[in-house]
C-alpha positions as CSV (number, residue, x, y, z in Angstrom):
1,M,-212.4,170.9,-32.7
2,S,-209.3,169.7,-30.8
3,T,-210.1,166.6,-28.8
4,H,-208.2,168.1,-25.9
5,T,-210.9,170.7,-25.5
6,L,-213.8,168.3,-25.2
7,P,-213.6,167.5,-21.5
8,L,-213.3,171.2,-20.6
9,A,-216.2,172.3,-22.9
10,G,-218.4,169.4,-21.6
11,A,-217.7,170.3,-18.0
12,L,-218.5,174.0,-18.5
13,A,-221.7,173.2,-20.4
14,L,-222.8,170.9,-17.6
15,A,-222.1,173.6,-15.0
16,C,-224.4,175.9,-17.0
17,T,-227.3,173.5,-16.9
18,V,-226.9,171.3,-13.7
19,P,-226.6,172.8,-10.2
20,L,-223.7,171.6,-8.2
21,L,-224.6,169.1,-5.4
22,A,-223.8,170.3,-1.9
23,S,-224.1,169.0,1.6
24,S,-223.5,170.0,5.2
25,T,-220.4,169.2,7.3
26,A,-220.5,167.9,10.9
27,S,-218.0,168.1,13.8
28,F,-218.0,166.5,17.2
29,L,-217.1,169.0,19.9
30,G,-216.8,166.7,22.9
31,T,-217.2,168.3,26.3
32,A,-215.3,171.5,25.4
33,A,-217.1,174.9,25.5
34,P,-218.9,175.8,22.2
35,P,-216.9,177.7,19.5
36,G,-217.7,181.2,18.6
37,S,-217.9,180.5,14.9
38,A,-218.3,177.9,12.3
39,G,-215.8,178.8,9.5
40,P,-216.7,182.3,8.5
41,L,-220.1,182.2,10.2
42,A,-220.5,183.7,13.7
43,L,-222.5,181.5,16.0
44,V,-225.0,183.4,18.2
45,P,-225.9,181.7,21.6
46,F,-229.6,181.3,22.5
47,S,-230.9,183.6,25.2
48,W,-232.4,182.3,28.5
49,D,-235.8,180.7,27.9
50,P,-238.5,182.4,30.0
51,T,-240.7,179.3,30.0
52,P,-241.2,178.1,33.6
53,E,-239.1,175.2,34.8
54,F,-240.6,171.7,34.3
55,T,-242.9,172.9,31.5
56,L,-243.3,170.7,28.4
57,V,-242.3,172.6,25.3
58,T,-242.2,171.9,21.6
59,S,-240.3,175.0,20.4
60,V,-237.6,177.5,21.4
61,A,-237.3,181.0,19.9
62,S,-234.1,181.6,17.9
63,P,-232.0,184.8,18.5
64,L,-232.0,185.3,14.7
65,G,-235.8,185.0,14.3
66,G,-238.0,182.0,13.9
67,S,-237.9,179.0,16.2
68,L,-236.5,175.6,16.7
69,L,-239.3,173.0,16.5
70,F,-239.1,169.7,18.4
71,S,-240.7,166.5,17.1
72,Q,-241.8,165.6,20.6
73,S,-242.5,167.5,23.8
74,L,-239.4,168.1,26.0
75,E,-239.3,169.1,29.6
76,H,-237.7,172.5,30.2
77,L,-235.0,172.2,32.9
78,F,-232.1,174.4,34.1
79,S,-228.4,173.5,34.5
80,P,-227.0,173.2,37.2
81,Y,-230.3,173.2,39.2
82,S,-232.8,170.7,37.9
83,W,-230.2,169.3,35.5
84,G,-227.0,169.2,37.5
85,S,-224.2,167.4,35.5
86,W,-223.6,169.4,32.3
87,S,-220.1,170.2,31.1
88,H,-217.7,173.2,31.0
89,D,-219.7,175.0,33.8
90,Y,-222.7,175.7,31.6
91,E,-225.5,177.5,33.3
92,G,-228.7,177.6,31.2
93,D,-231.6,175.8,29.6
94,V,-231.8,172.0,29.0
95,Y,-234.6,170.2,27.3
96,A,-235.1,166.6,28.3
97,T,-237.0,163.8,26.6
98,T,-239.8,162.1,28.5
99,G,-241.4,158.7,28.3
100,S,-239.8,156.0,26.1
101,L,-239.3,157.9,22.9
102,F,-235.5,158.2,22.5
103,S,-235.3,160.0,19.2
104,L,-235.7,163.7,18.4
105,T,-235.8,165.8,15.3
106,I,-235.0,169.5,15.6
107,T,-236.4,171.5,12.7
108,L,-234.3,174.7,12.2
109,P,-235.5,178.1,11.2
110,A,-235.3,179.1,7.6
111,G,-231.9,180.5,6.5
112,T,-229.8,178.6,9.1
113,G,-226.2,178.2,8.0
114,A,-224.7,176.6,11.1
115,F,-226.1,175.1,14.3
116,A,-224.4,173.8,17.4
117,F,-226.0,172.0,20.4
118,Y,-225.0,169.7,23.3
119,A,-226.6,166.4,24.4
120,Q,-226.3,164.2,27.5
121,P,-227.9,160.9,28.6
122,S,-230.2,161.3,31.5
123,D,-229.1,158.1,33.3
124,L,-225.4,159.2,33.6
125,A,-224.4,156.0,31.6
126,V,-222.5,155.7,28.4
127,Q,-224.8,155.9,25.4
128,S,-224.3,155.8,21.6
129,F,-225.7,158.9,19.9
130,S,-226.4,158.9,16.1
131,V,-226.8,162.5,15.0
132,S,-227.5,163.6,11.4
133,E,-228.6,166.5,9.3
134,S,-231.2,166.0,6.6
135,S,-228.8,166.8,3.7
136,G,-225.5,165.8,5.2
137,P,-223.4,163.4,7.2
138,V,-224.2,161.2,10.2
139,L,-222.1,161.3,13.4
140,V,-222.1,158.3,15.8
141,E,-220.5,159.1,19.1
142,L,-220.4,157.7,22.6
143,I,-221.4,160.1,25.3
144,D,-220.7,159.4,29.0
145,G,-223.5,160.9,30.9
146,D,-221.4,160.9,34.0
147,G,-218.8,163.0,32.1
148,G,-221.0,165.9,31.1
149,A,-222.7,166.9,27.9
150,S,-221.0,166.7,24.5
151,G,-221.5,169.0,21.5
152,F,-222.2,168.7,17.8
153,L,-221.7,171.4,15.2
154,F,-223.3,171.3,11.7
155,R,-222.5,173.8,8.9
156,S,-224.1,174.1,5.5
157,A,-222.2,174.2,2.3
158,S,-221.8,177.6,0.7
159,G,-225.1,179.1,-0.3
160,E,-227.1,176.2,1.2
161,T,-229.1,176.0,4.4
162,L,-229.5,173.4,7.2
163,D,-233.0,172.0,7.5
164,A,-233.3,169.6,10.5
165,I,-231.1,167.6,12.9
166,T,-232.1,164.1,14.0
167,I,-230.8,162.5,17.2
168,V,-231.3,158.8,17.9
169,T,-230.1,156.9,21.0
170,S,-231.4,154.2,23.3
171,A,-232.1,156.1,26.6
172,A,-233.6,159.3,27.8
173,F,-231.4,162.4,27.2
174,G,-231.3,166.1,27.3
175,V,-230.3,168.7,24.7
176,G,-229.4,172.4,25.1
177,E,-226.8,175.1,24.8
178,F,-227.9,176.0,21.3
179,S,-226.1,178.4,19.1
180,I,-226.9,179.4,15.5
181,A,-225.7,181.3,12.5
182,A,-227.5,182.6,9.4
183,V,-226.5,182.0,5.8
184,P,-224.9,185.2,4.5
185,E,-227.0,187.1,2.1
186,A,-225.9,186.7,-1.5
187,S,-226.5,189.0,-4.4
188,P,-228.7,187.3,-7.0
189,A,-227.4,189.8,-9.6
190,W,-223.8,188.9,-9.1
191,A,-224.6,185.2,-9.0
192,G,-226.3,185.5,-12.4
193,V,-223.2,187.4,-13.8
194,A,-221.0,184.5,-12.6
195,V,-223.1,181.9,-14.3
196,L,-223.4,183.8,-17.5
197,G,-219.7,184.4,-17.5
198,A,-218.9,180.7,-17.2
199,C,-221.4,179.8,-20.0
200,G,-220.0,182.6,-22.2
201,L,-216.4,181.2,-21.7
202,A,-217.6,177.8,-22.8
203,W,-219.3,179.2,-25.9
204,R,-216.2,181.2,-26.9
205,R,-213.9,178.2,-26.6
206,R,-216.2,176.1,-28.7
207,R,-216.2,178.9,-31.4
208,Q,-212.4,179.1,-31.4
209,F,-211.8,175.5,-32.1
């Protein structure tokens, strides 16, 4: 066998036996209005939450099915009424932390391919927010509560899903203006054909040399 073919053959053989590692990507949206898409994925805004104002909630129904699950009870408020300082003229639901627990994990519905949300400190001061997805990067951003809410957008790698978003800061805060996209359906049959084709190519090249 030619020594020049060893790296290629080894790489193809590895691809046939070891799945490629993938992670999510993250973007800071600032105070601009939310985008309509995340790459090829169309983001669907959440509908108005019928839960009464000032009610404590631990979940919110997704427009694509399933629910967002909160790791702590959040107070359901409305912007610009009971929460009056959001950004880009947003009118809708806001979910505020209560007590002294200033971290929150949002568990996403199964099959989530992209998720966007906004956050704002309750005290209208500048706070540092650390926002991460369970399989991807961490964003650390300063948000001026007196300047409105700022957004975060997470998108899964191709064929993967997002699991949960964790927010950590040092003061009470609110989250809201959620939008979500599902992972496109893939054909298992065609995926199998692609893998078999790659493995067959590796075998043929080993036979030829």
